[in-house]
Biotite code that builds the C-alpha atoms (Angstrom):
import biotite.structure as struc

atoms = struc.array([
    struc.Atom([0.053, 0.356, 0.441], chain_id="A", res_id=1, res_name="MET", atom_name="CA", element="C"),
    struc.Atom([1.195, 3.443, -0.876], chain_id="A", res_id=2, res_name="PRO", atom_name="CA", element="C"),
    struc.Atom([2.248, 6.738, 1.760], chain_id="A", res_id=3, res_name="ASP", atom_name="CA", element="C"),
    struc.Atom([-0.694, 7.755, 2.088], chain_id="A", res_id=4, res_name="GLN", atom_name="CA", element="C"),
    struc.Atom([1.850, 10.548, 4.976], chain_id="A", res_id=5, res_name="GLY", atom_name="CA", element="C"),
    struc.Atom([0.463, 12.775, 7.259], chain_id="A", res_id=6, res_name="ASN", atom_name="CA", element="C"),
    struc.Atom([-2.282, 14.043, 6.461], chain_id="A", res_id=7, res_name="PRO", atom_name="CA", element="C"),
    struc.Atom([-2.686, 16.970, 9.328], chain_id="A", res_id=8, res_name="GLN", atom_name="CA", element="C"),
    struc.Atom([1.118, 17.866, 8.554], chain_id="A", res_id=9, res_name="GLN", atom_name="CA", element="C"),
    struc.Atom([-0.116, 17.259, 4.097], chain_id="A", res_id=10, res_name="ASP", atom_name="CA", element="C"),
    struc.Atom([-2.166, 19.855, 5.624], chain_id="A", res_id=11, res_name="GLY", atom_name="CA", element="C"),
    struc.Atom([-0.523, 22.542, 7.122], chain_id="A", res_id=12, res_name="PHE", atom_name="CA", element="C"),
    struc.Atom([1.685, 22.743, 3.512], chain_id="A", res_id=13, res_name="ILE", atom_name="CA", element="C"),
    struc.Atom([-1.298, 22.776, 2.396], chain_id="A", res_id=14, res_name="ASP", atom_name="CA", element="C"),
    struc.Atom([-2.718, 25.755, 3.507], chain_id="A", res_id=15, res_name="ASP", atom_name="CA", element="C"),
    struc.Atom([0.767, 27.829, 4.434], chain_id="A", res_id=16, res_name="SER", atom_name="CA", element="C"),
    struc.Atom([0.689, 26.917, 0.620], chain_id="A", res_id=17, res_name="LEU", atom_name="CA", element="C"),
    struc.Atom([-2.407, 28.717, -0.446], chain_id="A", res_id=18, res_name="HIS", atom_name="CA", element="C"),
    struc.Atom([-2.288, 31.467, 2.011], chain_id="A", res_id=19, res_name="SER", atom_name="CA", element="C"),
    struc.Atom([1.819, 32.753, 1.050], chain_id="A", res_id=20, res_name="ALA", atom_name="CA", element="C"),
    struc.Atom([-0.119, 32.034, -3.104], chain_id="A", res_id=21, res_name="ARG", atom_name="CA", element="C"),
    struc.Atom([-2.896, 34.604, -2.451], chain_id="A", res_id=22, res_name="GLN", atom_name="CA", element="C"),
    struc.Atom([-0.347, 36.994, -0.328], chain_id="A", res_id=23, res_name="GLN", atom_name="CA", element="C"),
    struc.Atom([1.805, 37.613, -3.200], chain_id="A", res_id=24, res_name="LEU", atom_name="CA", element="C"),
    struc.Atom([-0.984, 37.013, -6.312], chain_id="A", res_id=25, res_name="GLU", atom_name="CA", element="C"),
    struc.Atom([-2.777, 39.859, -3.971], chain_id="A", res_id=26, res_name="GLY", atom_name="CA", element="C"),
    struc.Atom([0.625, 42.241, -4.495], chain_id="A", res_id=27, res_name="HIS", atom_name="CA", element="C"),
    struc.Atom([1.546, 41.122, -7.905], chain_id="A", res_id=28, res_name="ILE", atom_name="CA", element="C"),
    struc.Atom([-2.411, 42.500, -8.991], chain_id="A", res_id=29, res_name="GLY", atom_name="CA", element="C"),
    struc.Atom([-2.157, 45.509, -7.163], chain_id="A", res_id=30, res_name="ASP", atom_name="CA", element="C"),
    struc.Atom([1.208, 46.241, -8.563], chain_id="A", res_id=31, res_name="VAL", atom_name="CA", element="C"),
    struc.Atom([0.160, 44.762, -12.114], chain_id="A", res_id=32, res_name="ILE", atom_name="CA", element="C"),
    struc.Atom([-2.815, 47.675, -11.687], chain_id="A", res_id=33, res_name="ASP", atom_name="CA", element="C"),
    struc.Atom([-0.881, 50.100, -10.196], chain_id="A", res_id=34, res_name="GLN", atom_name="CA", element="C"),
    struc.Atom([1.041, 49.780, -13.720], chain_id="A", res_id=35, res_name="TYR", atom_name="CA", element="C"),
    struc.Atom([-1.323, 49.566, -15.674], chain_id="A", res_id=36, res_name="ALA", atom_name="CA", element="C"),
    struc.Atom([-3.366, 53.115, -13.935], chain_id="A", res_id=37, res_name="GLY", atom_name="CA", element="C"),
    struc.Atom([0.455, 54.517, -15.570], chain_id="A", res_id=38, res_name="ARG", atom_name="CA", element="C"),
    struc.Atom([-0.150, 53.655, -18.914], chain_id="A", res_id=39, res_name="VAL", atom_name="CA", element="C"),
    struc.Atom([-2.785, 54.877, -21.134], chain_id="A", res_id=40, res_name="PRO", atom_name="CA", element="C"),
    struc.Atom([-5.362, 52.459, -21.633], chain_id="A", res_id=41, res_name="GLY", atom_name="CA", element="C"),
    struc.Atom([-2.924, 50.245, -19.304], chain_id="A", res_id=42, res_name="GLY", atom_name="CA", element="C"),
    struc.Atom([-6.582, 49.012, -17.545], chain_id="A", res_id=43, res_name="GLU", atom_name="CA", element="C"),
    struc.Atom([-7.787, 46.747, -20.391], chain_id="A", res_id=44, res_name="ARG", atom_name="CA", element="C"),
    struc.Atom([-4.640, 44.638, -20.100], chain_id="A", res_id=45, res_name="PHE", atom_name="CA", element="C"),
    struc.Atom([-5.176, 44.135, -15.950], chain_id="A", res_id=46, res_name="THR", atom_name="CA", element="C"),
    struc.Atom([-6.977, 40.448, -16.311], chain_id="A", res_id=47, res_name="PRO", atom_name="CA", element="C"),
    struc.Atom([-5.725, 39.173, -18.561], chain_id="A", res_id=48, res_name="GLN", atom_name="CA", element="C"),
    struc.Atom([-1.983, 39.553, -16.365], chain_id="A", res_id=49, res_name="ALA", atom_name="CA", element="C"),
    struc.Atom([-3.464, 38.818, -13.696], chain_id="A", res_id=50, res_name="LYS", atom_name="CA", element="C"),
    struc.Atom([-4.638, 35.500, -14.982], chain_id="A", res_id=51, res_name="GLN", atom_name="CA", element="C"),
    struc.Atom([-1.065, 35.112, -16.016], chain_id="A", res_id=52, res_name="ALA", atom_name="CA", element="C"),
    struc.Atom([0.203, 35.501, -13.305], chain_id="A", res_id=53, res_name="VAL", atom_name="CA", element="C"),
    struc.Atom([-2.312, 33.128, -11.476], chain_id="A", res_id=54, res_name="SER", atom_name="CA", element="C"),
    struc.Atom([-0.971, 30.321, -14.791], chain_id="A", res_id=55, res_name="GLY", atom_name="CA", element="C"),
    struc.Atom([1.891, 30.390, -13.169], chain_id="A", res_id=56, res_name="ILE", atom_name="CA", element="C"),
    struc.Atom([1.338, 30.607, -9.868], chain_id="A", res_id=57, res_name="LEU", atom_name="CA", element="C"),
    struc.Atom([-1.049, 27.565, -9.635], chain_id="A", res_id=58, res_name="ASP", atom_name="CA", element="C"),
    struc.Atom([2.236, 25.851, -11.771], chain_id="A", res_id=59, res_name="GLY", atom_name="CA", element="C"),
    struc.Atom([4.699, 26.346, -9.264], chain_id="A", res_id=60, res_name="LEU", atom_name="CA", element="C"),
    struc.Atom([2.160, 25.694, -6.170], chain_id="A", res_id=61, res_name="GLN", atom_name="CA", element="C"),
    struc.Atom([1.937, 22.645, -7.557], chain_id="A", res_id=62, res_name="LYS", atom_name="CA", element="C"),
    struc.Atom([5.484, 21.908, -7.673], chain_id="A", res_id=63, res_name="GLN", atom_name="CA", element="C"),
    struc.Atom([6.423, 23.431, -4.066], chain_id="A", res_id=64, res_name="LEU", atom_name="CA", element="C"),
    struc.Atom([3.345, 20.851, -2.853], chain_id="A", res_id=65, res_name="GLU", atom_name="CA", element="C"),
    struc.Atom([4.832, 18.382, -5.401], chain_id="A", res_id=66, res_name="ASN", atom_name="CA", element="C"),
    struc.Atom([8.696, 18.448, -3.418], chain_id="A", res_id=67, res_name="GLU", atom_name="CA", element="C"),
    struc.Atom([6.749, 18.562, -0.506], chain_id="A", res_id=68, res_name="ALA", atom_name="CA", element="C"),
    struc.Atom([4.660, 15.783, -0.354], chain_id="A", res_id=69, res_name="SER", atom_name="CA", element="C"),
    struc.Atom([7.953, 13.765, -1.952], chain_id="A", res_id=70, res_name="ASN", atom_name="CA", element="C"),
    struc.Atom([10.158, 15.352, 0.572], chain_id="A", res_id=71, res_name="ARG", atom_name="CA", element="C"),
    struc.Atom([7.206, 13.693, 3.687], chain_id="A", res_id=72, res_name="MET", atom_name="CA", element="C"),
    struc.Atom([7.375, 10.575, 2.132], chain_id="A", res_id=73, res_name="GLY", atom_name="CA", element="C"),
    struc.Atom([11.266, 10.794, 2.445], chain_id="A", res_id=74, res_name="ASN", atom_name="CA", element="C"),
    struc.Atom([10.949, 11.460, 6.058], chain_id="A", res_id=75, res_name="MET", atom_name="CA", element="C"),
    struc.Atom([8.797, 8.403, 6.816], chain_id="A", res_id=76, res_name="GLY", atom_name="CA", element="C"),
    struc.Atom([11.548, 6.186, 4.379], chain_id="A", res_id=77, res_name="GLY", atom_name="CA", element="C"),
    struc.Atom([13.667, 6.739, 6.949], chain_id="A", res_id=78, res_name="ALA", atom_name="CA", element="C"),
    struc.Atom([10.806, 5.928, 9.600], chain_id="A", res_id=79, res_name="LEU", atom_name="CA", element="C"),
    struc.Atom([9.821, 2.296, 8.900], chain_id="A", res_id=80, res_name="GLY", atom_name="CA", element="C"),
    struc.Atom([8.237, 4.292, 5.919], chain_id="A", res_id=81, res_name="GLY", atom_name="CA", element="C"),
    struc.Atom([7.336, 3.874, 1.697], chain_id="A", res_id=82, res_name="GLY", atom_name="CA", element="C"),
    struc.Atom([9.327, 5.826, -0.235], chain_id="A", res_id=83, res_name="ASN", atom_name="CA", element="C"),
    struc.Atom([7.262, 8.004, -2.922], chain_id="A", res_id=84, res_name="ASN", atom_name="CA", element="C"),
    struc.Atom([9.182, 9.512, -5.687], chain_id="A", res_id=85, res_name="ASN", atom_name="CA", element="C"),
    struc.Atom([7.169, 9.611, -9.369], chain_id="A", res_id=86, res_name="THR", atom_name="CA", element="C"),
    struc.Atom([5.357, 12.625, -8.062], chain_id="A", res_id=87, res_name="ASN", atom_name="CA", element="C"),
    struc.Atom([9.387, 14.249, -8.178], chain_id="A", res_id=88, res_name="ASN", atom_name="CA", element="C"),
    struc.Atom([9.615, 12.760, -11.497], chain_id="A", res_id=89, res_name="GLN", atom_name="CA", element="C"),
    struc.Atom([6.943, 13.652, -12.814], chain_id="A", res_id=90, res_name="GLN", atom_name="CA", element="C"),
    struc.Atom([6.988, 17.958, -11.898], chain_id="A", res_id=91, res_name="SER", atom_name="CA", element="C"),
    struc.Atom([9.764, 17.654, -13.231], chain_id="A", res_id=92, res_name="ASP", atom_name="CA", element="C"),
    struc.Atom([9.271, 16.420, -16.114], chain_id="A", res_id=93, res_name="GLN", atom_name="CA", element="C"),
    struc.Atom([6.047, 19.049, -16.304], chain_id="A", res_id=94, res_name="ASN", atom_name="CA", element="C"),
    struc.Atom([7.794, 21.688, -14.184], chain_id="A", res_id=95, res_name="GLY", atom_name="CA", element="C"),
    struc.Atom([7.379, 26.116, -15.427], chain_id="A", res_id=96, res_name="LEU", atom_name="CA", element="C"),
    struc.Atom([10.957, 26.639, -13.751], chain_id="A", res_id=97, res_name="LEU", atom_name="CA", element="C"),
])
């Protein structure tokens, strides 16, 4: 049976990443709004710019979640649990960075 990780630990990681992502997305959105306000007609492009940033952050968040999950799985392996490297290989192939 594959190692499912520690649900409490995974929840903490997911919550932390989600919170950090929301703060970052809000800050970047504010910067986009400020910049668009300085460029004539720039407001037309703010939805597209914010959508692009959201897509980039989605990819980054998935990579971070996979890496955190892999690290937790590796810690479980050292303690007698399973070791799951399939997510790490997949995130390396599909990664944006």
